N, C-alpha and C positions, 0 to 999 in steps of 0.2 A: 503494499499500499504506500502510496506517494502522498505526502501531506504538503500542501502548498500554503505558505504563510503570506498574508497580505503585507505588502511593502508600501509605504507611503510614496507618493509622488513628489513629496518635498525633498530637497536634496540639502537644504541648509535650516537648521534648528538654532533658535536664538532663545536662551533661558536666562530669565533675570530674577533674582532673589533679593528681596527687600527687607529690611529690618527696620520697622517704623519706630519712631519715638514714642508715639501715642498708640498702644495696643488695645485700646478699649474697642468693644464690638462696633460701636457707632463710627469710630475713626476708620477701622479696618474696612467696614462696609463702605464708607464714603470713598475711600482709596481704590477699592476695587471697582466701584462704579465709575470713578473717574478714569481709571486705567482702561476698562472696557469702551468707554465713551471715545478716547483717542484712538483705540485699536480699530474701532468700526469705521473710521475715517481713512484707513490706510488700505488702498486697494492691492498693494503689492503682497500682502499677507494671504497666504494660503488658509492656514487655520490658526487659532489661538486658544489658550486656556488660561484663565486667572483663578487662582485658588490659594487656600490656606494649607499649612501642614495637615497631612491625613493623620488619623488617630493610630495608625500603625505604631507599634513601640518595640523596636529592637535596637540594641546598642549601636548598630552600624548606621542607622537612619539619621539624617540631619533634619532636626525639626526646630531648630532655633530662629529660623526666618519668620517673618510675619506674613507675607503675601509673595507668591511666586507668578511669574508670567512666562509662559511657553508660547512662542510664535513660530510657525513653520513658513518656509519660502521655497519657491521653485529653485532659486539658486542664489548665489552671493550678490549678484547684480539686484535682485528684487530686494534683498536685505538692505543693501546700500540705499535704494530708494526710501525704505522705511526710515533708515537713520536720518536722512536728510529732509524727511517730510515735515511740514510745518506743524502738524498736529503732534508729532513726537517731540520736536523741539519746545513746543508750548507746554506739554505735559511735564518735561524736565524742568523747565523755567518755574512753573506753578507749583510742583510737588517736591522738588529736591529738598525743600526745608523740612519735610515730613519724615525723612528717613535719617537714620544714624550710619547705616552702611547699605551698600548695594554691591552684589557680585553678579557677573555676567559670565556665561558659559556658552560659546557658539560651537556647533559642529557642522561639519560638511562632509559629504561623501567624497 
């Protein structure tokens, strides 16, 4: 029997992890909504996910971040469009005061 796994058509994945200063439910929800609002404006994104740490609890799992953003793109060129998009730049300008730390991980095929 041959098992075929579904492979994403996206070749570039952009993962951003935010450590917010205010981790109250109200602030986290507002930040997630603001993030989704800007992502909806960027056509070069194939898919995105905005979430909080899952309830999984094993020693190897990093759960110290507050909000994660994962966006997929057809290729690096589409990612570059996202980086220069006015909505992305505005999001950073408007929200950077809300986080203590941010870490970004990009993967490419």
